C-alpha positions as CSV (number, residue, x, y, z in Angstrom):
1,M,-24.3,-13.1,21.8
2,N,-23.1,-15.6,24.0
3,D,-26.0,-17.5,23.2
4,A,-24.8,-17.4,19.3
5,L,-21.3,-18.3,20.6
6,R,-22.0,-21.0,22.7
7,L,-24.2,-22.6,19.9
8,A,-21.1,-21.5,17.3
9,L,-18.9,-23.3,19.5
10,R,-21.1,-26.7,20.0
11,D,-21.6,-27.1,16.2
12,S,-18.0,-26.7,15.2
13,G,-16.8,-29.2,17.8
14,H,-14.7,-26.7,19.6
15,S,-14.2,-26.4,23.0
16,I,-13.3,-23.1,25.3
17,E,-9.9,-24.7,25.6
18,S,-9.2,-25.9,22.0
19,L,-10.5,-22.3,21.0
20,A,-8.4,-20.7,23.1
21,A,-5.6,-22.4,22.0
22,R,-6.5,-21.9,18.3
23,L,-6.5,-18.5,18.9
24,G,-3.5,-17.9,21.2
25,V,-5.5,-16.6,24.1
26,D,-6.0,-18.0,28.0
27,R,-9.2,-20.1,28.5
28,K,-10.3,-17.7,30.6
29,T,-10.7,-15.2,28.4
30,V,-12.4,-17.1,25.9
31,A,-14.9,-18.0,28.9
32,R,-15.8,-14.3,29.7
33,W,-16.8,-14.0,26.2
34,L,-19.5,-17.0,27.0
35,N,-20.2,-15.9,30.4
36,E,-20.1,-12.3,30.8
37,D,-20.9,-11.4,27.3
38,R,-17.8,-9.5,26.3
39,I,-17.2,-8.5,22.7
40,P,-13.8,-9.8,21.6
41,H,-11.3,-7.5,20.1
42,A,-12.0,-7.4,16.1
43,R,-8.8,-9.7,15.5
44,H,-9.9,-12.4,17.9
45,R,-13.6,-11.7,16.5
46,V,-12.1,-12.3,12.7
47,A,-9.9,-15.9,14.0
48,A,-12.6,-17.0,16.1
49,A,-15.1,-16.5,13.3
50,E,-12.5,-18.6,10.7
51,A,-11.8,-21.5,13.3
52,L,-15.8,-21.4,14.1
53,G,-16.8,-21.7,10.2
54,Q,-19.1,-18.9,11.0
55,P,-19.7,-15.1,9.9
56,I,-18.7,-12.8,12.2
57,R,-22.4,-11.3,12.6
58,D,-23.5,-14.5,13.0
59,I,-21.8,-14.9,16.1
60,W,-21.5,-11.6,17.3
61,P,-24.6,-9.2,16.1
62,D,-24.6,-5.3,16.5
63,T,-27.6,-4.8,18.8
64,S,-27.0,-1.2,18.4
65,R,-27.2,-1.1,14.6
66,R,-30.8,0.9,14.9
67,R,-29.8,3.0,17.2
68,Y,-26.2,3.9,15.7
69,P,-26.6,4.2,11.8
70,M,-22.3,3.7,11.8
71,A,-22.3,0.8,14.8
72,W,-21.6,-1.8,11.7
73,F,-18.3,-0.2,10.7
74,R,-16.8,-0.4,14.3
75,P,-15.2,-4.2,13.3
76,W,-13.3,-2.8,10.3
77,Q,-12.4,0.4,11.8
78,E,-10.4,-1.9,14.6
79,M,-8.7,-3.7,12.0
80,E,-7.6,-1.0,10.2
81,R,-6.2,0.9,13.3
82,E,-4.3,-2.3,13.9
83,A,-3.2,-3.0,10.5
84,V,0.0,-3.1,9.1
85,S,-0.5,-2.5,5.8
86,L,-3.9,-1.4,3.7
87,R,-4.4,-1.2,0.2
88,S,-7.4,0.5,-0.8
89,Y,-9.1,1.0,-4.4
90,Q,-12.0,3.6,-5.2
91,S,-13.4,4.3,-8.3
92,M,-15.8,6.8,-7.2
93,V,-14.1,8.8,-4.4
94,V,-10.9,9.4,-3.0
95,P,-10.6,7.3,-0.1
96,G,-11.2,8.4,3.3
97,L,-8.2,8.1,5.3
98,L,-6.8,10.5,2.8
99,Q,-10.1,13.1,2.5
100,T,-9.4,16.8,3.3
101,E,-12.2,17.8,5.8
102,G,-14.0,20.0,3.1
103,Y,-14.2,16.6,0.7
104,A,-15.3,14.4,3.7
105,R,-17.8,16.8,4.3
106,A,-19.2,17.2,1.3
107,V,-19.0,13.4,0.6
108,L,-20.9,12.6,3.8
109,G,-23.6,15.5,3.1
110,G,-24.2,14.2,-0.5
111,T,-25.2,10.8,0.3
112,G,-28.8,11.9,1.7
113,L,-28.7,8.6,3.5
114,I,-27.3,10.9,6.8
115,A,-29.5,13.4,8.7
116,P,-27.8,16.4,8.2
117,G,-27.6,17.2,11.8
118,D,-25.1,14.1,12.1
119,V,-23.0,14.8,9.6
120,E,-20.5,16.8,11.5
121,Q,-20.3,14.0,13.9
122,H,-19.6,11.5,11.1
123,L,-16.9,14.0,9.8
124,A,-15.3,14.2,12.9
125,N,-15.1,10.3,13.3
126,R,-13.8,9.9,9.8
127,L,-10.7,12.2,10.2
128,A,-10.1,11.3,13.7
129,R,-9.8,7.7,11.6
130,Q,-6.3,9.6,9.8
131,D,-4.7,9.1,13.0
132,I,-3.2,6.0,12.3
133,L,-1.6,7.6,9.6
134,R,0.5,10.2,11.7
135,R,1.4,7.9,14.3
136,D,5.2,6.7,15.0
137,D,4.4,2.9,13.3
138,P,1.9,3.9,10.9
139,P,0.7,1.4,8.1
140,R,1.6,1.3,4.7
141,L,-0.9,2.4,2.8
142,T,-1.5,1.9,-0.9
143,A,-4.1,3.5,-2.3
144,V,-5.5,3.4,-6.0
145,I,-7.9,5.6,-7.3
146,D,-9.9,6.0,-10.9
147,E,-8.8,9.1,-12.1
148,G,-12.8,9.9,-12.7
149,A,-13.2,9.9,-8.8
150,L,-10.5,12.9,-9.1
151,R,-12.2,14.7,-12.1
152,R,-15.9,15.0,-10.1
153,P,-16.2,18.4,-8.8
154,V,-17.3,17.0,-5.1
155,G,-17.9,20.1,-2.8
156,G,-17.1,22.6,-5.8
157,P,-13.3,23.6,-7.4
158,E,-12.0,25.2,-4.4
159,V,-12.6,21.7,-2.6
160,M,-11.1,19.6,-5.3
161,R,-8.2,22.0,-5.8
162,G,-7.3,21.2,-1.5
163,Q,-8.2,18.0,-2.0
164,L,-6.0,17.0,-5.2
165,E,-3.0,19.3,-3.6
166,A,-3.4,17.3,-0.1
167,L,-3.1,14.1,-2.3
168,V,0.2,14.9,-3.7
169,A,1.8,16.1,-0.4
170,A,0.4,12.6,0.9
171,C,2.8,10.8,-2.1
172,A,5.5,12.1,0.0
173,A,5.2,10.4,2.7
174,P,7.2,7.0,3.0
175,H,4.3,5.3,3.8
176,V,2.0,6.0,1.4
177,R,1.8,5.4,-2.4
178,V,-0.6,6.6,-4.4
179,H,-1.8,5.3,-7.9
180,V,-3.8,6.8,-10.8
181,V,-5.9,4.3,-13.1
182,P,-5.9,6.5,-16.3
183,A,-9.2,7.6,-17.9
184,T,-7.9,5.7,-20.6
185,V,-7.9,2.6,-19.7
186,G,-11.2,0.8,-20.7
187,A,-13.0,-2.5,-18.9
188,Y,-10.8,-3.4,-15.8
189,A,-11.8,-5.3,-12.6
190,G,-12.0,-2.1,-10.2
191,L,-15.3,-1.0,-12.1
192,N,-17.3,-3.9,-10.1
193,G,-17.0,-1.6,-6.9
194,P,-14.6,-0.5,-4.4
195,F,-12.6,-2.2,-1.6
196,V,-9.9,-2.3,1.3
197,L,-7.6,-5.3,2.2
198,A,-5.7,-5.1,5.5
199,V,-3.4,-7.2,6.7
200,G,-3.1,-7.3,10.4
201,P,-0.2,-7.6,13.2
202,E,-0.6,-11.6,13.1
203,L,-0.5,-11.4,9.4
204,R,-3.6,-12.3,8.7
205,T,-5.8,-10.5,5.5
206,A,-9.1,-9.4,5.6
207,G,-11.0,-7.2,3.2
208,Y,-14.1,-4.9,3.7
209,V,-16.5,-3.5,0.7
210,D,-18.9,-1.3,0.8
211,T,-22.8,-0.9,0.1
212,Q,-25.0,2.0,-0.3
213,L,-26.5,0.7,3.0
214,D,-23.3,-0.7,4.9
215,G,-20.4,-2.5,4.6
216,Q,-19.0,-5.8,5.0
217,L,-16.3,-7.5,6.6
218,V,-14.8,-10.1,4.4
219,T,-13.0,-13.2,5.6
220,D,-13.3,-16.3,4.1
221,P,-10.0,-17.4,2.8
222,E,-11.6,-17.7,-1.0
223,D,-13.3,-14.1,-0.6
224,V,-9.8,-12.3,0.3
225,A,-8.5,-14.3,-2.3
226,A,-10.7,-13.1,-5.1
227,L,-10.4,-9.6,-3.7
228,L,-6.1,-10.0,-4.1
229,T,-6.9,-11.0,-7.6
230,V,-8.9,-7.9,-8.4
231,W,-6.4,-5.9,-6.0
232,E,-3.6,-6.9,-8.8
233,N,-5.7,-6.3,-11.6
234,V,-6.4,-2.6,-10.2
235,R,-3.1,-1.6,-9.4
236,G,-1.5,-3.2,-12.8
237,E,-3.7,-0.6,-15.1
238,A,-2.4,2.3,-12.6
239,L,0.2,4.6,-13.1
240,S,3.4,4.4,-10.9
241,H,3.5,6.3,-8.0
242,W,5.4,9.1,-9.2
243,Q,3.5,9.2,-12.7
244,S,0.6,9.2,-10.5
245,A,2.5,12.2,-8.2
246,D,3.2,14.3,-11.6
247,L,-0.9,14.0,-13.0
248,L,-1.9,14.5,-9.5
249,G,0.0,18.0,-9.2
250,E,-1.2,19.1,-12.8
251,M,-4.9,18.2,-12.2
252,A,-4.6,20.5,-8.5
253,K,-3.7,23.3,-11.1
254,A,-6.6,22.5,-13.5
255,W,-9.3,23.6,-10.2
256,T,-9.3,26.9,-10.3
């Protein structure tokens, strides 16, 4: 990994000193990344990749991915943990940060991509991520969910009723806003797939998009701008927060 960083420095024309100055860190920190093969913190990886004009994965490839299938998710998880605000759009499932244990277990167990013996570990990791919403300084989370995701019987009626009731409860938190795109909406930008946008403590915005096999961290300014445009579209098609809370309450009662 240090060789990839060294090549990126050479190709960009940056020196250790100039990259350190660009990132606002000590030159010794950058030197450790080069000479001791240390992996920078997530926000520094994003900023360094931008400064060097290289994809993060080209500079810091995750060599443990084959042994640990979720290793590719760690850079985003670190950004999620540090975010001051999160904007999440989901068309098929409830966002992971708002999933109940029963719902999350049903989702993870139904993919066919996770070995049955590994589901509980993945479940524990997903539930642990939700701690960011319970801390003293939680990020502001705005979640837009397609109504179709809320009517899919994931885990059965009892699981769905619990999940919908949990979403209603989440709506009461001052730092959480939930919006539902009603089924009456026709074609809109969200049909192209889910994504999340995170604003970090240094006010940099990054995105995350899922595929069937892994996820992609989006840091290129043009790609982030495209996701922001899609966000404005899906948010504009959604009901207001309180209209959504009322609909969620009605839907919870229907799961009997």
